[in-house]
N, C-alpha and C positions, 0 to 999 in steps of 0.2 A: 406150416399153415399160417402162422402169425406173420412170418416174413412175406408170404404171398399177399396177405391182406394189407400189410404196410405198403408194399410195392403198388398194389392196386389203388390205394388211397392217394399215394403220391402221384401216380399217373393221372388220377381224376383231377387233382388240384392243378397239375401242369396243363391238362387239357382245358379246364375251365379258365385258367389264367390266360392261356394263349388265345382262346376265343374272345374273352373280354378285351384283351389288348388289341386284337384285330378290329373289333367293333369300335373301340375308342379311336383308333387310328383312322378308320373309315369316316367316322363322324367329324374328326378334325379336318381331314382332307375335303370333305363335302362343304364344311363351313368356309374353309379357305377359298375353295373354288367359287362359292356363292358370293363372297365379298369381292373376289377378283372380277366376277362377271358384272357385279353392280358398278364397279369402278370403270369397267370398259364401256358401259352404256353412256352415250353422250346425251346430255339433256337437250330436249327439243326446243327450238326457238320460236314456237308459236305464240301468238299474242291473243 
């Protein structure tokens, strides 16, 4: 029973870690794309 509890706790930590890593990667990619889209926009030449 103790081994089963340890396995479940490890599985929980792995699951939480993978979800948080995926979220951090998504935020990083979104920021990178946002900066890239700002660079792609050309400034208007209106006076």
